[in-house]
C-alpha beads as a LAMMPS data file, in Angstrom:
LAMMPS data file: protein, C-alpha beads

441 atoms
440 bonds

1 atom types
1 bond types

-500.0 500.0 xlo xhi
-500.0 500.0 ylo yhi
-500.0 500.0 zlo zhi

Masses

1 110.0

Atoms # bond

1 1 1 299.011 427.499 -449.879
2 1 1 301.027 424.528 -448.769
3 1 1 298.713 422.027 -450.417
4 1 1 298.908 424.004 -453.686
5 1 1 302.692 424.015 -453.473
6 1 1 302.726 420.254 -453.119
7 1 1 300.505 419.794 -456.159
8 1 1 302.606 422.017 -458.426
9 1 1 306.002 421.066 -457.080
10 1 1 306.845 417.341 -457.163
11 1 1 309.561 417.869 -454.549
12 1 1 306.960 419.045 -452.056
13 1 1 309.094 422.092 -451.209
14 1 1 306.987 424.974 -452.561
15 1 1 307.913 428.143 -450.699
16 1 1 310.190 426.077 -448.450
17 1 1 312.830 425.508 -451.117
18 1 1 316.583 425.157 -450.623
19 1 1 318.326 427.821 -448.575
20 1 1 318.363 428.892 -444.941
21 1 1 315.331 431.203 -445.276
22 1 1 313.111 428.427 -446.649
23 1 1 314.378 425.997 -444.029
24 1 1 313.641 428.445 -441.218
25 1 1 310.105 429.058 -442.483
26 1 1 309.428 425.337 -442.693
27 1 1 310.893 424.798 -439.221
28 1 1 308.581 427.425 -437.714
29 1 1 305.581 425.909 -439.482
30 1 1 306.570 422.400 -438.384
31 1 1 306.931 423.346 -434.721
32 1 1 303.584 425.171 -434.713
33 1 1 301.844 422.248 -436.396
34 1 1 303.339 419.685 -434.029
35 1 1 302.513 421.786 -430.970
36 1 1 298.860 422.193 -431.942
37 1 1 298.590 418.495 -432.746
38 1 1 300.132 417.646 -429.377
39 1 1 297.376 419.551 -427.608
40 1 1 294.592 417.647 -429.375
41 1 1 296.285 414.239 -429.195
42 1 1 297.341 414.880 -425.599
43 1 1 293.699 415.288 -424.648
44 1 1 293.008 411.883 -426.182
45 1 1 295.914 410.171 -424.426
46 1 1 295.118 411.636 -421.009
47 1 1 291.363 411.081 -421.301
48 1 1 291.714 407.334 -421.784
49 1 1 294.706 406.652 -419.559
50 1 1 293.057 408.590 -416.736
51 1 1 290.245 406.041 -416.408
52 1 1 291.892 402.898 -417.797
53 1 1 292.524 401.345 -414.387
54 1 1 288.939 402.045 -413.293
55 1 1 287.540 400.414 -416.411
56 1 1 289.883 397.455 -415.978
57 1 1 288.600 397.033 -412.429
58 1 1 285.001 397.037 -413.694
59 1 1 285.713 394.456 -416.389
60 1 1 288.286 392.165 -414.770
61 1 1 286.209 390.599 -412.037
62 1 1 289.439 389.861 -410.169
63 1 1 291.823 392.329 -408.467
64 1 1 294.806 390.303 -409.650
65 1 1 294.050 391.133 -413.287
66 1 1 293.648 394.893 -412.944
67 1 1 297.341 395.716 -413.382
68 1 1 297.446 393.927 -416.715
69 1 1 295.999 396.928 -418.560
70 1 1 298.934 399.102 -417.485
71 1 1 301.419 396.402 -418.442
72 1 1 299.666 395.900 -421.782
73 1 1 299.665 399.598 -422.682
74 1 1 303.315 399.966 -421.660
75 1 1 304.454 396.978 -423.710
76 1 1 302.341 398.185 -426.626
77 1 1 303.998 401.582 -426.391
78 1 1 307.466 400.056 -426.261
79 1 1 306.825 397.949 -429.362
80 1 1 305.235 400.876 -431.193
81 1 1 308.276 403.067 -430.533
82 1 1 310.509 400.809 -432.607
83 1 1 307.903 400.260 -435.329
84 1 1 307.072 403.949 -435.778
85 1 1 310.763 404.838 -435.881
86 1 1 311.249 402.303 -438.680
87 1 1 308.281 403.795 -440.551
88 1 1 309.757 407.279 -440.191
89 1 1 313.150 405.997 -441.333
90 1 1 311.595 404.680 -444.531
91 1 1 308.748 407.106 -445.240
92 1 1 309.197 410.230 -443.126
93 1 1 307.695 411.726 -439.983
94 1 1 304.283 412.466 -441.470
95 1 1 303.397 408.858 -442.214
96 1 1 304.859 407.620 -438.929
97 1 1 302.927 410.077 -436.755
98 1 1 299.696 409.512 -438.682
99 1 1 300.145 405.745 -438.274
100 1 1 300.707 406.060 -434.530
101 1 1 297.607 408.158 -433.939
102 1 1 295.517 405.986 -436.267
103 1 1 296.480 402.792 -434.419
104 1 1 295.714 404.603 -431.160
105 1 1 292.271 405.478 -432.540
106 1 1 291.659 401.812 -433.355
107 1 1 292.709 400.993 -429.795
108 1 1 290.218 403.510 -428.398
109 1 1 287.443 401.976 -430.527
110 1 1 288.365 398.489 -429.290
111 1 1 288.205 399.739 -425.680
112 1 1 284.678 401.055 -426.304
113 1 1 283.717 397.689 -427.807
114 1 1 285.205 395.949 -424.772
115 1 1 283.073 398.068 -422.448
116 1 1 279.932 397.347 -424.466
117 1 1 280.637 393.602 -424.449
118 1 1 282.037 393.536 -420.874
119 1 1 285.123 391.728 -422.209
120 1 1 288.270 392.345 -420.153
121 1 1 290.687 390.683 -422.573
122 1 1 289.353 392.732 -425.472
123 1 1 290.044 395.796 -423.312
124 1 1 293.649 394.632 -422.788
125 1 1 294.041 394.341 -426.570
126 1 1 292.623 397.834 -426.962
127 1 1 295.138 399.254 -424.478
128 1 1 298.019 397.598 -426.355
129 1 1 296.960 399.499 -429.480
130 1 1 296.133 402.638 -427.495
131 1 1 299.789 402.999 -426.477
132 1 1 300.752 403.822 -430.072
133 1 1 299.188 407.261 -429.723
134 1 1 301.344 407.979 -426.684
135 1 1 304.444 407.002 -428.653
136 1 1 303.457 409.230 -431.565
137 1 1 303.324 412.095 -429.097
138 1 1 306.782 411.222 -427.804
139 1 1 308.266 410.995 -431.281
140 1 1 306.798 414.379 -432.210
141 1 1 309.516 415.941 -430.035
142 1 1 312.184 414.452 -432.302
143 1 1 310.316 415.706 -435.366
144 1 1 310.552 419.225 -433.937
145 1 1 314.326 418.974 -434.150
146 1 1 314.685 417.590 -437.684
147 1 1 315.165 421.013 -439.269
148 1 1 316.442 422.892 -436.218
149 1 1 319.951 424.256 -435.904
150 1 1 322.184 423.325 -432.985
151 1 1 321.590 426.684 -431.323
152 1 1 317.795 426.352 -431.209
153 1 1 317.105 422.601 -431.249
154 1 1 316.549 422.470 -427.503
155 1 1 314.007 425.287 -427.722
156 1 1 312.062 423.546 -430.506
157 1 1 311.963 420.142 -428.789
158 1 1 310.982 421.638 -425.435
159 1 1 308.165 423.743 -426.936
160 1 1 306.500 420.698 -428.483
161 1 1 306.831 418.829 -425.179
162 1 1 305.361 421.795 -423.347
163 1 1 302.348 421.892 -425.669
164 1 1 301.436 418.372 -424.573
165 1 1 300.898 419.768 -421.056
166 1 1 297.723 421.523 -422.185
167 1 1 296.248 418.275 -423.455
168 1 1 297.366 416.343 -420.365
169 1 1 295.648 418.830 -418.071
170 1 1 292.506 419.171 -420.182
171 1 1 291.925 415.451 -420.760
172 1 1 291.134 414.359 -417.176
173 1 1 288.828 417.371 -416.756
174 1 1 286.562 416.062 -419.524
175 1 1 285.350 413.185 -417.357
176 1 1 282.115 415.015 -416.534
177 1 1 281.325 415.579 -420.212
178 1 1 282.250 411.970 -420.973
179 1 1 279.858 410.776 -418.276
180 1 1 277.109 412.863 -419.876
181 1 1 277.838 411.155 -423.207
182 1 1 277.612 407.751 -421.511
183 1 1 274.207 408.649 -420.121
184 1 1 272.915 410.174 -423.370
185 1 1 273.960 407.174 -425.471
186 1 1 273.072 404.613 -422.780
187 1 1 276.633 403.263 -422.775
188 1 1 278.589 401.703 -419.907
189 1 1 280.335 404.081 -417.513
190 1 1 283.705 405.480 -418.707
191 1 1 283.048 404.555 -422.351
192 1 1 282.660 408.232 -423.217
193 1 1 286.285 408.870 -422.242
194 1 1 287.467 406.521 -424.958
195 1 1 285.031 408.044 -427.450
196 1 1 286.656 411.425 -426.750
197 1 1 290.072 409.814 -427.219
198 1 1 288.945 408.323 -430.532
199 1 1 287.867 411.758 -431.773
200 1 1 291.099 413.327 -430.533
201 1 1 293.326 410.792 -432.277
202 1 1 291.423 410.983 -435.565
203 1 1 291.627 414.769 -435.422
204 1 1 295.381 414.495 -434.857
205 1 1 295.661 412.242 -437.918
206 1 1 293.945 414.891 -440.016
207 1 1 296.060 417.724 -438.609
208 1 1 299.311 415.903 -439.322
209 1 1 298.121 414.883 -442.777
210 1 1 297.212 418.441 -443.753
211 1 1 299.788 420.543 -441.942
212 1 1 302.998 418.490 -441.851
213 1 1 303.866 419.246 -445.472
214 1 1 306.585 419.158 -446.671
215 1 1 307.744 416.373 -444.380
216 1 1 310.450 417.907 -442.143
217 1 1 312.550 414.759 -442.037
218 1 1 312.509 414.156 -445.778
219 1 1 313.223 417.843 -446.376
220 1 1 316.205 417.732 -444.003
221 1 1 317.659 414.750 -445.871
222 1 1 317.755 416.427 -449.265
223 1 1 321.253 416.530 -450.664
224 1 1 322.772 414.685 -447.715
225 1 1 322.849 411.098 -448.994
226 1 1 322.069 409.174 -452.160
227 1 1 318.371 408.200 -452.424
228 1 1 319.205 404.494 -452.525
229 1 1 320.851 404.723 -449.144
230 1 1 317.733 406.279 -447.635
231 1 1 315.571 403.507 -449.041
232 1 1 317.628 400.741 -447.474
233 1 1 315.209 398.805 -445.221
234 1 1 316.094 398.675 -441.525
235 1 1 314.190 397.786 -438.397
236 1 1 316.550 398.519 -435.497
237 1 1 319.697 400.549 -435.092
238 1 1 322.931 398.555 -434.717
239 1 1 324.531 398.669 -431.282
240 1 1 327.478 400.544 -432.746
241 1 1 325.101 403.503 -433.154
242 1 1 325.352 404.097 -429.413
243 1 1 329.143 403.843 -429.326
244 1 1 329.631 407.611 -429.226
245 1 1 329.982 408.876 -425.623
246 1 1 327.157 411.412 -425.987
247 1 1 324.826 408.750 -427.427
248 1 1 325.553 406.459 -424.468
249 1 1 325.034 409.336 -422.062
250 1 1 321.656 410.281 -423.523
251 1 1 320.473 406.657 -423.578
252 1 1 321.464 406.040 -419.955
253 1 1 320.101 409.369 -418.734
254 1 1 316.729 409.050 -420.470
255 1 1 316.185 405.443 -419.359
256 1 1 317.205 405.875 -415.717
257 1 1 315.343 409.164 -415.317
258 1 1 312.123 407.637 -416.636
259 1 1 312.565 404.534 -414.483
260 1 1 312.922 406.446 -411.212
261 1 1 310.219 408.983 -412.111
262 1 1 307.602 406.307 -412.798
263 1 1 308.619 404.341 -409.678
264 1 1 308.469 407.259 -407.280
265 1 1 305.446 408.947 -408.818
266 1 1 303.267 405.889 -408.292
267 1 1 304.568 404.998 -404.846
268 1 1 304.581 408.574 -403.512
269 1 1 300.916 409.005 -404.415
270 1 1 300.135 405.722 -402.649
271 1 1 302.325 406.680 -399.681
272 1 1 300.639 410.002 -399.022
273 1 1 297.097 408.748 -399.733
274 1 1 297.523 405.996 -397.137
275 1 1 298.744 408.495 -394.537
276 1 1 295.344 410.083 -394.053
277 1 1 295.885 413.105 -396.289
278 1 1 292.736 414.379 -397.973
279 1 1 292.165 413.579 -401.623
280 1 1 292.325 417.303 -402.279
281 1 1 295.917 417.395 -401.075
282 1 1 296.739 414.248 -403.016
283 1 1 295.359 415.844 -406.176
284 1 1 297.264 419.061 -405.480
285 1 1 300.543 417.155 -405.068
286 1 1 299.965 415.290 -408.332
287 1 1 299.145 418.543 -410.132
288 1 1 302.455 420.000 -408.990
289 1 1 304.213 416.913 -410.302
290 1 1 302.570 417.301 -413.713
291 1 1 303.500 420.990 -413.741
292 1 1 307.110 420.072 -413.090
293 1 1 307.086 417.407 -415.819
294 1 1 306.001 419.669 -418.652
295 1 1 305.367 423.232 -417.588
296 1 1 309.022 424.232 -417.457
297 1 1 310.361 422.333 -420.460
298 1 1 310.913 425.545 -422.516
299 1 1 313.180 426.793 -419.734
300 1 1 315.275 423.644 -419.926
301 1 1 315.332 423.826 -423.721
302 1 1 316.807 427.327 -423.603
303 1 1 319.220 426.255 -420.867
304 1 1 320.445 423.333 -422.979
305 1 1 321.016 425.663 -425.936
306 1 1 322.844 428.197 -423.758
307 1 1 325.109 426.185 -421.426
308 1 1 325.350 422.899 -423.344
309 1 1 323.649 419.528 -423.269
310 1 1 325.847 417.618 -420.758
311 1 1 325.818 420.469 -418.242
312 1 1 322.029 420.712 -418.426
313 1 1 321.781 416.938 -417.933
314 1 1 323.786 417.350 -414.728
315 1 1 321.255 419.959 -413.589
316 1 1 318.355 417.591 -414.269
317 1 1 319.946 414.629 -412.524
318 1 1 320.841 416.751 -409.495
319 1 1 317.223 417.934 -409.325
320 1 1 316.191 414.274 -409.253
321 1 1 318.595 413.533 -406.398
322 1 1 317.236 416.471 -404.402
323 1 1 313.718 415.147 -404.977
324 1 1 314.748 411.721 -403.632
325 1 1 316.179 413.370 -400.518
326 1 1 313.045 415.457 -400.013
327 1 1 310.631 412.570 -400.500
328 1 1 312.675 409.997 -398.593
329 1 1 313.044 412.150 -395.462
330 1 1 309.537 413.656 -395.424
331 1 1 306.814 412.194 -393.215
332 1 1 303.834 411.353 -395.359
333 1 1 301.657 413.643 -393.220
334 1 1 303.716 416.736 -394.174
335 1 1 301.822 417.617 -397.314
336 1 1 303.938 420.534 -398.499
337 1 1 307.128 418.524 -398.223
338 1 1 305.697 415.641 -400.228
339 1 1 304.284 418.020 -402.835
340 1 1 307.658 419.762 -403.169
341 1 1 309.383 416.419 -403.660
342 1 1 306.962 415.447 -406.421
343 1 1 307.426 418.835 -408.088
344 1 1 311.221 418.440 -408.059
345 1 1 310.853 414.886 -409.371
346 1 1 308.880 416.208 -412.335
347 1 1 311.392 419.019 -412.927
348 1 1 314.314 416.593 -413.010
349 1 1 312.522 414.304 -415.460
350 1 1 311.600 417.227 -417.721
351 1 1 315.146 418.553 -417.805
352 1 1 316.591 415.152 -418.691
353 1 1 313.854 414.385 -421.245
354 1 1 314.391 417.629 -423.170
355 1 1 318.175 417.603 -423.017
356 1 1 318.657 413.881 -423.526
357 1 1 316.384 413.893 -426.584
358 1 1 318.352 416.727 -428.170
359 1 1 321.700 415.167 -427.331
360 1 1 320.694 411.808 -428.802
361 1 1 319.609 413.417 -432.073
362 1 1 322.927 415.239 -432.356
363 1 1 325.231 412.385 -431.373
364 1 1 324.256 409.646 -433.851
365 1 1 324.749 409.482 -437.594
366 1 1 321.968 410.694 -439.880
367 1 1 321.614 407.182 -441.322
368 1 1 320.710 405.639 -437.959
369 1 1 319.187 408.634 -436.165
370 1 1 315.545 407.616 -436.557
371 1 1 316.116 404.057 -435.425
372 1 1 318.241 405.233 -432.512
373 1 1 315.431 407.533 -431.390
374 1 1 312.949 404.666 -431.570
375 1 1 315.312 402.363 -429.700
376 1 1 315.789 404.983 -427.011
377 1 1 312.040 405.392 -426.500
378 1 1 311.566 401.614 -426.431
379 1 1 314.209 401.189 -423.717
380 1 1 312.864 404.178 -421.791
381 1 1 309.315 402.802 -421.765
382 1 1 310.465 399.317 -420.781
383 1 1 312.450 400.813 -417.904
384 1 1 309.294 402.645 -416.848
385 1 1 307.399 399.357 -416.836
386 1 1 310.178 397.769 -414.772
387 1 1 310.052 400.636 -412.297
388 1 1 306.288 400.446 -412.001
389 1 1 306.393 396.700 -411.355
390 1 1 309.371 396.699 -408.998
391 1 1 308.605 399.758 -406.886
392 1 1 305.670 398.117 -405.131
393 1 1 307.814 395.141 -404.157
394 1 1 310.532 397.411 -402.754
395 1 1 308.104 399.520 -400.743
396 1 1 306.246 396.464 -399.470
397 1 1 309.471 394.771 -398.361
398 1 1 311.764 397.607 -397.256
399 1 1 309.596 400.728 -397.000
400 1 1 309.201 403.964 -398.916
401 1 1 312.497 405.615 -397.801
402 1 1 314.422 402.614 -399.164
403 1 1 312.883 403.183 -402.603
404 1 1 314.345 406.687 -402.640
405 1 1 317.788 405.361 -401.693
406 1 1 317.643 402.804 -404.509
407 1 1 316.509 405.522 -406.936
408 1 1 319.550 407.616 -406.010
409 1 1 321.855 404.651 -406.600
410 1 1 320.248 404.034 -410.009
411 1 1 320.751 407.661 -411.060
412 1 1 324.413 407.916 -409.982
413 1 1 325.920 406.217 -413.092
414 1 1 324.092 408.659 -415.364
415 1 1 325.273 411.581 -413.245
416 1 1 328.889 410.380 -413.366
417 1 1 328.677 409.964 -417.150
418 1 1 327.262 413.482 -417.482
419 1 1 329.991 414.976 -415.275
420 1 1 332.633 413.128 -417.308
421 1 1 331.141 414.539 -420.504
422 1 1 331.224 418.065 -419.072
423 1 1 334.912 417.690 -418.179
424 1 1 335.697 416.313 -421.641
425 1 1 333.883 419.228 -423.281
426 1 1 335.834 421.738 -421.222
427 1 1 339.142 420.056 -422.064
428 1 1 338.196 420.106 -425.730
429 1 1 337.351 423.816 -425.541
430 1 1 340.653 424.523 -423.807
431 1 1 342.560 422.707 -426.568
432 1 1 340.740 424.696 -429.246
433 1 1 341.507 427.995 -427.504
434 1 1 345.164 427.040 -427.141
435 1 1 345.338 426.096 -430.825
436 1 1 343.908 429.474 -431.833
437 1 1 346.188 431.456 -429.512
438 1 1 349.403 429.580 -430.328
439 1 1 350.127 431.257 -433.709
440 1 1 349.757 434.665 -432.106
441 1 1 352.349 433.706 -429.533

Bonds

1 1 1 2
2 1 2 3
3 1 3 4
4 1 4 5
5 1 5 6
6 1 6 7
7 1 7 8
8 1 8 9
9 1 9 10
10 1 10 11
11 1 11 12
12 1 12 13
13 1 13 14
14 1 14 15
15 1 15 16
16 1 16 17
17 1 17 18
18 1 18 19
19 1 19 20
20 1 20 21
21 1 21 22
22 1 22 23
23 1 23 24
24 1 24 25
25 1 25 26
26 1 26 27
27 1 27 28
28 1 28 29
29 1 29 30
30 1 30 31
31 1 31 32
32 1 32 33
33 1 33 34
34 1 34 35
35 1 35 36
36 1 36 37
37 1 37 38
38 1 38 39
39 1 39 40
40 1 40 41
41 1 41 42
42 1 42 43
43 1 43 44
44 1 44 45
45 1 45 46
46 1 46 47
47 1 47 48
48 1 48 49
49 1 49 50
50 1 50 51
51 1 51 52
52 1 52 53
53 1 53 54
54 1 54 55
55 1 55 56
56 1 56 57
57 1 57 58
58 1 58 59
59 1 59 60
60 1 60 61
61 1 61 62
62 1 62 63
63 1 63 64
64 1 64 65
65 1 65 66
66 1 66 67
67 1 67 68
68 1 68 69
69 1 69 70
70 1 70 71
71 1 71 72
72 1 72 73
73 1 73 74
74 1 74 75
75 1 75 76
76 1 76 77
77 1 77 78
78 1 78 79
79 1 79 80
80 1 80 81
81 1 81 82
82 1 82 83
83 1 83 84
84 1 84 85
85 1 85 86
86 1 86 87
87 1 87 88
88 1 88 89
89 1 89 90
90 1 90 91
91 1 91 92
92 1 92 93
93 1 93 94
94 1 94 95
95 1 95 96
96 1 96 97
97 1 97 98
98 1 98 99
99 1 99 100
100 1 100 101
101 1 101 102
102 1 102 103
103 1 103 104
104 1 104 105
105 1 105 106
106 1 106 107
107 1 107 108
108 1 108 109
109 1 109 110
110 1 110 111
111 1 111 112
112 1 112 113
113 1 113 114
114 1 114 115
115 1 115 116
116 1 116 117
117 1 117 118
118 1 118 119
119 1 119 120
120 1 120 121
121 1 121 122
122 1 122 123
123 1 123 124
124 1 124 125
125 1 125 126
126 1 126 127
127 1 127 128
128 1 128 129
129 1 129 130
130 1 130 131
131 1 131 132
132 1 132 133
133 1 133 134
134 1 134 135
135 1 135 136
136 1 136 137
137 1 137 138
138 1 138 139
139 1 139 140
140 1 140 141
141 1 141 142
142 1 142 143
143 1 143 144
144 1 144 145
145 1 145 146
146 1 146 147
147 1 147 148
148 1 148 149
149 1 149 150
150 1 150 151
151 1 151 152
152 1 152 153
153 1 153 154
154 1 154 155
155 1 155 156
156 1 156 157
157 1 157 158
158 1 158 159
159 1 159 160
160 1 160 161
161 1 161 162
162 1 162 163
163 1 163 164
164 1 164 165
165 1 165 166
166 1 166 167
167 1 167 168
168 1 168 169
169 1 169 170
170 1 170 171
171 1 171 172
172 1 172 173
173 1 173 174
174 1 174 175
175 1 175 176
176 1 176 177
177 1 177 178
178 1 178 179
179 1 179 180
180 1 180 181
181 1 181 182
182 1 182 183
183 1 183 184
184 1 184 185
185 1 185 186
186 1 186 187
187 1 187 188
188 1 188 189
189 1 189 190
190 1 190 191
191 1 191 192
192 1 192 193
193 1 193 194
194 1 194 195
195 1 195 196
196 1 196 197
197 1 197 198
198 1 198 199
199 1 199 200
200 1 200 201
201 1 201 202
202 1 202 203
203 1 203 204
204 1 204 205
205 1 205 206
206 1 206 207
207 1 207 208
208 1 208 209
209 1 209 210
210 1 210 211
211 1 211 212
212 1 212 213
213 1 213 214
214 1 214 215
215 1 215 216
216 1 216 217
217 1 217 218
218 1 218 219
219 1 219 220
220 1 220 221
221 1 221 222
222 1 222 223
223 1 223 224
224 1 224 225
225 1 225 226
226 1 226 227
227 1 227 228
228 1 228 229
229 1 229 230
230 1 230 231
231 1 231 232
232 1 232 233
233 1 233 234
234 1 234 235
235 1 235 236
236 1 236 237
237 1 237 238
238 1 238 239
239 1 239 240
240 1 240 241
241 1 241 242
242 1 242 243
243 1 243 244
244 1 244 245
245 1 245 246
246 1 246 247
247 1 247 248
248 1 248 249
249 1 249 250
250 1 250 251
251 1 251 252
252 1 252 253
253 1 253 254
254 1 254 255
255 1 255 256
256 1 256 257
257 1 257 258
258 1 258 259
259 1 259 260
260 1 260 261
261 1 261 262
262 1 262 263
263 1 263 264
264 1 264 265
265 1 265 266
266 1 266 267
267 1 267 268
268 1 268 269
269 1 269 270
270 1 270 271
271 1 271 272
272 1 272 273
273 1 273 274
274 1 274 275
275 1 275 276
276 1 276 277
277 1 277 278
278 1 278 279
279 1 279 280
280 1 280 281
281 1 281 282
282 1 282 283
283 1 283 284
284 1 284 285
285 1 285 286
286 1 286 287
287 1 287 288
288 1 288 289
289 1 289 290
290 1 290 291
291 1 291 292
292 1 292 293
293 1 293 294
294 1 294 295
295 1 295 296
296 1 296 297
297 1 297 298
298 1 298 299
299 1 299 300
300 1 300 301
301 1 301 302
302 1 302 303
303 1 303 304
304 1 304 305
305 1 305 306
306 1 306 307
307 1 307 308
308 1 308 309
309 1 309 310
310 1 310 311
311 1 311 312
312 1 312 313
313 1 313 314
314 1 314 315
315 1 315 316
316 1 316 317
317 1 317 318
318 1 318 319
319 1 319 320
320 1 320 321
321 1 321 322
322 1 322 323
323 1 323 324
324 1 324 325
325 1 325 326
326 1 326 327
327 1 327 328
328 1 328 329
329 1 329 330
330 1 330 331
331 1 331 332
332 1 332 333
333 1 333 334
334 1 334 335
335 1 335 336
336 1 336 337
337 1 337 338
338 1 338 339
339 1 339 340
340 1 340 341
341 1 341 342
342 1 342 343
343 1 343 344
344 1 344 345
345 1 345 346
346 1 346 347
347 1 347 348
348 1 348 349
349 1 349 350
350 1 350 351
351 1 351 352
352 1 352 353
353 1 353 354
354 1 354 355
355 1 355 356
356 1 356 357
357 1 357 358
358 1 358 359
359 1 359 360
360 1 360 361
361 1 361 362
362 1 362 363
363 1 363 364
364 1 364 365
365 1 365 366
366 1 366 367
367 1 367 368
368 1 368 369
369 1 369 370
370 1 370 371
371 1 371 372
372 1 372 373
373 1 373 374
374 1 374 375
375 1 375 376
376 1 376 377
377 1 377 378
378 1 378 379
379 1 379 380
380 1 380 381
381 1 381 382
382 1 382 383
383 1 383 384
384 1 384 385
385 1 385 386
386 1 386 387
387 1 387 388
388 1 388 389
389 1 389 390
390 1 390 391
391 1 391 392
392 1 392 393
393 1 393 394
394 1 394 395
395 1 395 396
396 1 396 397
397 1 397 398
398 1 398 399
399 1 399 400
400 1 400 401
401 1 401 402
402 1 402 403
403 1 403 404
404 1 404 405
405 1 405 406
406 1 406 407
407 1 407 408
408 1 408 409
409 1 409 410
410 1 410 411
411 1 411 412
412 1 412 413
413 1 413 414
414 1 414 415
415 1 415 416
416 1 416 417
417 1 417 418
418 1 418 419
419 1 419 420
420 1 420 421
421 1 421 422
422 1 422 423
423 1 423 424
424 1 424 425
425 1 425 426
426 1 426 427
427 1 427 428
428 1 428 429
429 1 429 430
430 1 430 431
431 1 431 432
432 1 432 433
433 1 433 434
434 1 434 435
435 1 435 436
436 1 436 437
437 1 437 438
438 1 438 439
439 1 439 440
440 1 440 441
């Protein structure tokens, strides 16, 4: 039906024409399409990333080189975030998401070629390209909010994020099937994981190409600005874009939350695995962390819509602080305490990710919104890379509890900004109420 509408209607609107009813129908279709695509693409992302370090170890020949694959994929993701945002700014969400998954598919193919040729540096190149698929998944959350209203934007963004949980959980569990593929095709170990990722990304390209019509971003822009202004080429958002207090708050909150989550996730898993805990308990603790990261995002989306974005950010940042306290004071041998800390760490990240993404979209001008979203993801991913690289040095020099103290210090500025925003919002509401009541007096 949608494809027929696009052929007969040059605007691409079809049954989703002007008016609130058409917009609501397109929004529901867009969120469903993005959520289903997230499941398939999420399988691809998790399948490859889950074994990337193991493959790097097989190909590198030197322990010192193993970490380069993680650095390469992170830097590739950071660069792709800005590029895909610029593509969306010019051509819409559909082309940007398809491009991200397609580049990720090329990366998966290069990783398979690297395994076949036993070439470590070719594998590093493949992981740089592979990161584009991860970024496409991240930017899908913003696409879910393009047509949403203020009262339900948090719900839409959080639902698409939640859908990625299914793919993230399913992907690592396909390792047995991937190993069977390796054996059947007489390929090197772990190659099958990247073949599965290749299929997942190409499937996601097809799903976006068929289902994401009309383009939600282009549809949302209709009647808002002159066409020539939309076509103006840009690559990055000017710094003035983040001048608004809410834009600064979202940028700081997203970046710091991702930094501390990546730092503590990696080091907590190492901390408890070195304490003599069984691998079963280590896996259980990590599963709880993943559940906290994505499983409850719809709850935080509804909370953000109900009590406001800054207040919900405060909730997320406080959850992070509680997780630091729990992890930093728990002996590594107390499995339930460590698992609870990881769960709270994931919850805090999820709350900030959902709320900060919504707040950023609402606090910048329509002209620069896409580029601001890409810039935010770029900074967030770079902060994650910094946290991953620096956390090992901190733990090796000062110990694991010190890392939790530093994480708390890093989060405090974002918490203070969020509290300030809450107070400002309440003062603004009080002024509005007084202005309404004054004539009656």
